[in-house]
C-alpha positions in Angstrom: 97.4 75.7 158.7 100.7 74.9 158.6 103.4 76.3 156.6 104.0 73.1 155.2 100.2 72.6 154.1 100.4 76.0 152.6 103.0 75.0 150.5 101.4 72.0 149.4 98.4 73.8 148.4 100.4 76.6 146.7 101.9 73.9 144.4 98.6 72.0 143.7 97.1 75.3 142.8 100.0 76.3 140.4 99.7 72.7 138.8 96.3 72.9 138.4 96.9 76.7 136.6 99.8 75.3 134.3 97.1 72.4 133.3 94.7 75.1 132.5 97.1 76.9 130.2 98.3 74.0 128.3 94.5 73.3 127.9 93.7 76.1 126.7 96.6 75.7 124.4 96.2 72.3 123.4 91.8 73.3 122.4 93.6 76.4 120.6 96.2 74.4 118.8 93.2 72.1 117.8 91.0 75.0 116.6 94.2 76.1 114.2 94.5 72.7 113.1 90.9 72.4 112.0 91.0 75.7 110.2 94.2 75.7 108.4 94.4 72.9 106.0 98.0 71.1 106.1 97.6 70.2 102.4 97.4 73.8 101.4 99.7 74.4 98.4 101.5 78.2 98.2 103.2 78.2 94.7 106.4 80.4 94.8 104.6 83.3 92.4 101.8 83.3 95.5 104.0 83.2 98.5 104.3 87.0 98.8 101.0 87.8 98.4 100.2 84.9 101.6 103.2 85.7 103.7 101.6 89.3 103.7 98.1 89.2 104.3 99.0 86.8 106.9 99.8 89.5 108.9 97.4 92.1 107.1 94.3 90.2 106.9 94.7 86.8 108.4 91.5 86.1 108.0 91.5 86.0 104.3 94.4 83.3 104.3 92.7 81.1 106.6 89.8 80.9 104.5 91.5 80.4 101.6 93.7 77.8 103.4 90.6 75.6 104.2 89.3 76.0 100.7 89.3 73.2 97.8 91.9 75.8 95.9 94.1 75.4 98.1 94.4 72.2 98.1 95.0 72.6 94.0 97.7 75.1 94.2 95.1 77.9 93.1 96.1 80.9 94.9 95.9 84.4 95.0 97.1 85.5 91.5 95.3 82.4 89.2 92.1 85.2 90.9 93.2 88.4 91.0 95.9 88.6 88.1 94.8 91.6 85.7 96.0 92.2 82.1 97.1 95.2 80.8 94.1 97.6 79.7 91.6 95.9 82.1 89.6 99.0 83.3 90.2 97.8 87.2 93.7 97.2 87.0 96.8 98.7 88.8 99.7 97.9 90.0 100.4 96.1 93.8 103.9 95.4 95.2 105.5 94.9 91.2 102.1 92.9 90.2 99.3 93.8 88.0 96.4 93.3 89.8 92.3 93.3 90.0 90.3 93.6 93.1 87.3 92.3 91.9 87.0 88.6 90.2 84.5 88.4 87.9 82.2 85.7 87.0 84.3 86.1 83.2 87.6 85.5 85.5 86.0 82.1 87.4 85.1 80.9 83.8 88.4 80.4 82.8 88.2 77.5 85.0 84.5 76.9 85.5 83.6 77.5 82.5 80.3 75.7 82.0 79.4 77.1 85.6 79.8 80.4 84.0 78.0 80.2 81.0 74.8 78.3 82.8 74.8 81.9 85.3 75.1 84.0 82.1 71.8 82.5 81.3 70.0 82.7 84.5 67.8 85.4 86.0 69.8 85.8 88.6 72.6 87.0 86.2 70.2 90.2 85.2 69.6 91.0 88.8 71.0 94.4 88.1 68.7 95.6 85.6 66.2 97.2 88.0 66.8 100.5 87.5 63.2 101.2 85.9 61.5 99.5 88.6 59.1 100.7 91.0 61.3 99.0 93.7 64.0 101.4 92.4 61.8 104.2 92.3 61.0 103.7 96.1 64.7 103.6 96.6 66.1 106.1 94.8 62.9 108.9 95.1 60.5 107.8 97.8 62.7 106.6 100.5 66.0 108.2 99.5 67.5 110.9 97.3 69.3 111.0 94.0 70.9 113.7 92.8 71.4 114.4 88.7 73.3 117.1 86.7 71.7 119.1 84.1 72.4 116.8 81.6 70.9 114.1 83.4 73.5 112.0 84.6 73.3 110.3 88.1 76.3 112.3 90.0 74.9 110.9 93.6 73.5 107.8 94.6 70.5 107.2 97.1 72.1 105.5 100.2 68.9 103.5 100.4 70.0 102.0 96.9 73.6 101.5 97.7 73.4 99.6 101.3 69.6 98.0 100.4 68.7 97.4 96.8 72.2 96.8 95.1 73.7 94.6 97.5 71.3 91.8 96.6 70.5 92.7 92.9 73.8 94.0 92.1 75.3 97.5 91.6 77.2 98.7 88.4 81.0 98.8 89.6 82.4 102.1 88.5 86.1 102.9 88.1 86.9 106.4 89.2 89.9 108.3 87.3 92.5 107.3 90.4 91.7 103.5 89.2 90.1 103.1 92.7 86.6 102.2 92.8 83.9 104.3 93.3 82.4 103.6 97.2 79.0 104.2 95.7 79.1 100.7 93.9 82.1 98.7 95.4 82.1 96.8 97.9 79.2 94.5 96.6 78.5 91.2 95.7 75.0 91.5 94.6 74.2 88.4 91.9 73.8 90.2 88.9 76.6 93.2 89.5 77.7 94.5 86.3 81.2 94.4 86.5 84.3 96.7 84.7 85.1 93.7 82.8 81.6 94.0 81.2 80.9 90.4 83.0 77.7 90.4 84.9 77.1 88.5 88.4 79.1 87.5 91.5 80.5 84.2 92.2 80.9 85.4 95.8 77.5 86.1 96.3 77.0 82.6 96.9 80.4 80.8 97.3 81.6 83.2 100.1 85.2 84.6 99.4 87.9 82.9 100.2 86.8 79.4 101.2 84.1 79.8 98.4 82.7 76.3 100.3 80.1 74.2 98.5 78.6 73.8 101.8 78.0 77.5 102.2 76.0 77.7 99.2 74.1 74.6 100.3 72.9 76.0 102.8 69.0 78.0 102.8 70.4 80.4 105.2 72.5 81.7 102.1 69.5 82.5 99.7 68.0 83.8 102.9 70.4 86.8 102.7 68.4 88.4 99.2 65.4 86.0 99.7 63.5 87.2 102.5 61.2 89.6 104.2 57.7 91.2 103.7 57.6 91.0 99.4 59.8 87.4 99.2 59.8 85.5 102.3 61.5 82.0 100.5 63.2 81.9 103.6 60.8 81.9 105.7 58.6 79.9 104.1 61.0 76.9 103.6 61.9 77.2 107.3 57.8 76.9 108.0 57.4 74.0 105.7 58.2 70.3 106.4 61.3 70.1 104.1 62.9 72.9 106.1 61.8 71.1 109.3 63.0 68.2 108.0 66.8 69.8 106.9 66.8 71.0 110.5 66.1 67.9 112.5 68.6 66.2 110.3 71.3 68.9 109.8 74.5 67.2 111.8 73.8 64.4 110.1 73.6 65.9 106.5 76.0 69.3 106.7 79.6 66.9 106.3 77.8 65.7 103.0 76.9 69.2 101.9 80.7 69.9 100.9 81.2 66.7 98.5 80.9 67.9 94.4 78.1 65.6 95.0 74.7 65.9 96.9 71.9 63.8 94.9 68.4 63.7 97.0 67.5 60.5 97.3 71.1 59.2 97.4 73.3 60.7 99.2 70.7 61.9 101.5 66.9 60.9 102.1 65.4 64.0 103.0 65.3 67.5 104.1 65.9 69.3 100.7 67.6 72.9 100.5 66.6 75.4 98.6 69.7 74.9 95.8 68.4 71.0 96.2 65.5 71.6 93.9 66.8 74.7 92.0 70.2 73.4 91.1 71.1 70.3 92.2 72.1 67.2 90.2 69.7 64.1 90.4 69.9 60.5 89.2 68.6 61.8 86.3 69.4 65.6 86.1 73.1 67.2 86.0 73.7 70.4 88.4 72.7 73.4 86.8 73.8 77.3 87.8 70.6 78.3 86.5 68.4 78.6 89.2 65.2 79.1 86.7 65.7 76.4 84.6 63.0 74.6 87.0 60.6 77.1 87.3 57.7 77.0 85.8 55.7 80.1 87.0 57.0 84.0 87.3 55.3 84.7 90.9 57.2 88.2 90.5 54.4 90.9 88.9 51.5 91.6 89.7 49.5 89.2 87.5 51.6 85.5 87.1 52.1 84.3 84.0 54.3 81.4 82.8 57.8 81.1 83.2 58.4 81.3 79.0 55.1 83.4 78.3 57.5 87.1 78.1 59.7 85.4 75.5 57.7 84.0 73.2 55.5 87.2 72.9 58.8 88.4 71.7 59.4 85.4 69.6 62.2 84.0 70.9 63.1 80.2 71.6 63.4 79.4 74.9 63.0 76.6 77.4 59.5 75.8 77.5 57.6 76.3 81.3 56.4 72.4 80.4 60.1 71.1 80.4 60.8 73.5 83.4 58.1 71.8 85.5 59.5 68.4 83.9 62.6 68.8 85.3 61.5 69.9 88.6 59.5 67.1 89.0 62.1 65.0 88.1 63.1 66.3 91.2 60.1 66.0 93.2 60.6 62.0 92.3 63.3 61.7 94.2 61.4 61.7 97.4 57.9 61.5 96.4 55.2 59.5 94.3 54.3 60.6 90.6 50.8 60.9 91.9 51.6 63.4 94.8 54.0 65.3 92.4 51.2 65.3 90.1 48.4 66.5 92.6 50.7 69.0 94.5 51.2 70.9 91.0 47.0 71.0 90.7 47.1 72.5 93.9 49.7 75.2 93.6 48.6 76.1 89.9 45.2 76.7 91.5 46.1 78.6 94.2 48.1 80.9 91.6 44.8 80.9 89.1 42.7 81.7 92.0 44.8 84.9 93.0 45.3 86.3 89.3 41.6 85.8 88.5 40.1 87.3 91.9 42.8 89.9 92.8 45.7 90.2 90.5 43.7 90.8 87.2 41.1 93.0 88.6 43.0 95.3 90.9 45.6 96.0 87.7 43.2 96.8 85.3 41.3 99.0 87.4 44.6 100.8 88.6 45.8 100.9 85.1 42.6 102.6 84.1 42.4 105.1 86.9 45.9 106.5 85.3 45.2 105.9 81.8 42.1 108.5 82.1 44.8 111.0 84.0 42.6 110.0 87.5 45.9 109.7 89.3 49.2 111.8 89.0 51.9 110.6 86.6 54.0 110.6 89.3 54.9 107.9 91.2 53.7 107.0 95.0 52.5 110.1 95.8 49.2 109.1 96.1 47.7 106.6 98.8 46.1 104.2 96.0 49.4 103.6 94.2 51.0 102.1 97.8 47.5 100.0 98.4 47.6 98.4 94.8 52.0 97.9 95.5 50.8 96.1 98.8 48.8 94.2 97.0 50.4 92.1 94.4 54.2 93.3 95.4 53.5 92.3 99.2 50.5 90.1 100.3 50.4 88.8 96.4 53.7 87.6 96.5 54.1 85.7 99.7 50.6 83.9 99.0 51.8 82.6 95.8 55.7 81.8 97.1 54.1 80.3 100.1 52.0 77.9 97.6 55.0 77.3 95.6 56.9 75.7 98.8 54.3 74.5 100.8 54.8 77.1 103.6 50.8 76.8 103.9 50.3 79.8 106.5 52.1 81.7 104.4 49.8 81.3 101.3 46.9 82.1 103.6 47.2 84.3 107.0 50.1 86.5 105.6 48.8 85.6 102.2 45.3 85.3 100.9 43.8 87.0 103.9 46.0 89.7 103.6 45.7 90.1 99.8 41.3 90.4 100.3 42.0 92.5 103.4 43.8 94.8 101.4 41.7 94.6 98.1 37.8 95.1 100.2 39.0 97.3 102.9 41.6 99.8 101.2 42.0 99.5 97.2 38.2 99.5 96.6 37.2 102.2 99.1 39.8 104.6 97.9 38.5 103.8 94.2 35.3 105.4 94.8 37.2 107.9 96.8 38.7 108.7 93.5 35.8 108.3 91.6 33.7 110.6 94.0 36.6 113.3 93.4 36.1 113.6 90.0 32.7 113.3 89.1 31.7 116.6 89.0 34.8 118.2 87.2 36.5 118.2 84.0 37.6 114.4 84.4 33.8 113.1 84.9 33.7 110.9 82.2 36.8 109.4 83.1 35.4 109.0 86.9 31.8 107.3 85.2 34.0 105.3 83.3 36.1 103.7 86.2 32.6 103.4 88.7 31.1 101.0 85.6 34.4 99.0 86.2 34.5 98.6 89.5 31.0 98.1 89.4 31.2 95.2 87.1 34.1 94.1 89.1 32.2 93.9 92.6 29.8 92.4 90.8 31.0 89.4 89.3 31.2 85.8 90.3 33.6 85.8 92.6 32.9 89.3 94.6 29.4 89.7 94.4 29.5 88.4 98.0 30.9 91.8 99.4 27.2 93.5 97.9 25.4 90.7 99.5 24.6 88.9 96.7 25.4 85.4 97.4 22.8 83.2 96.4 20.2 81.4 98.7 21.7 77.9 97.7 24.9 78.7 98.5 24.0 80.9 102.4 21.7 77.8 103.6 24.9 76.0 103.3 26.8 78.3 104.8 24.3 78.8 107.6 23.7 75.0 108.0 27.5 74.2 108.1 28.2 77.1 110.8 25.2 75.7 112.9 27.1 72.4 112.8 30.4 74.0 113.8 29.0 75.3 117.1 27.3 72.6 118.2 30.5 70.8 118.1 32.4 73.3 119.4 29.5 74.0 122.5 29.3 70.7 123.8 
């Protein structure tokens, strides 16, 4: 190659290199233009905060700049400014501020949303100290240290990094004004804050952009509502609702940031969690009480209507019928009344089946064994306790949540099948072992009573098949159906 040609090639390569640099700069500049809202308003009182954090924690500033807060001049001090006497207030660069922004702070501007949230079950999520889940996290899985007076002096790491990150911690302020690392950082939905308020708005509206689209995304709810005991995210993703949303996600996502996102008007299919439980419809206002449209409680060992506990205590609350009526209004955005009514009948039938066949009998037998002293008073030191816990807390919940959200595989194979297997193959044999163990000792009368109760359960209409007591008519009908099935698939 001649010297002249070499120079030409070098010049061309250099030109391409410069062009690539310009292209990268243009792309990066475009990204910055997308990230940074040109209409962000930095007021004089917030200017020092923005300038400093632009250097020390630029991500926070970028998040804020694309928020609706930034466009309206709501900045750092409007949320973080503290009042004299605030438990978590401290001086920072000459200004009294608080690290934690609580629902009480948010309620200064968002009073209705805060009041609705405070009335919700979410706001009580931090009240789990006496639950079996908490016993597992603090005792069985982890270790919690108490002093001689019974004060907790060291919290289980399993609870801090597990349970409390969803349910919410009780945030403690140390003597030097800093936040106790055993309780903070935490954005649990039922967090108990230093100012006495409950909850964390940023559990759903991630800081510092506080995006509606983020809050409306199913994955946002799935941060806590997933897993073996309450797989709402997985059930949703396998349901027609979840499949429809995912198929149309690119088309729907720009709408999800809008103030109103009404099913049947702003979008025609693919609702997310918030659509059904929170969003406005043509007839209903938006609500931040996520339980306002729920008619069954699917959490306990035996399901009951959502207002049953309050009614027993003489409290006046929104009835389960009214809650169901509101949810049916949401369903009616896309479904005909007959479809909605028939679906609810199917859902009710599954919950009643679980309750009547497994939930009530298993609970009664387990509680009788404990009350009669056949089990120790220590939680989770015996196999039967784990078996019973799995039956209702894991498999039983999965079956009910699957039915509630049209996730048929979670209703059947991850749900009722595993409930049945756990009941017949583990729970019943372990009860029999317990009875045999105590039959000859001082607790023989209690063992006989439990044996009689178990015998009565297994001889009942729903369980007698297990003892080979299916009626001749049913046996003949099932044999004929089995023969027809084999004939059909053998051809």
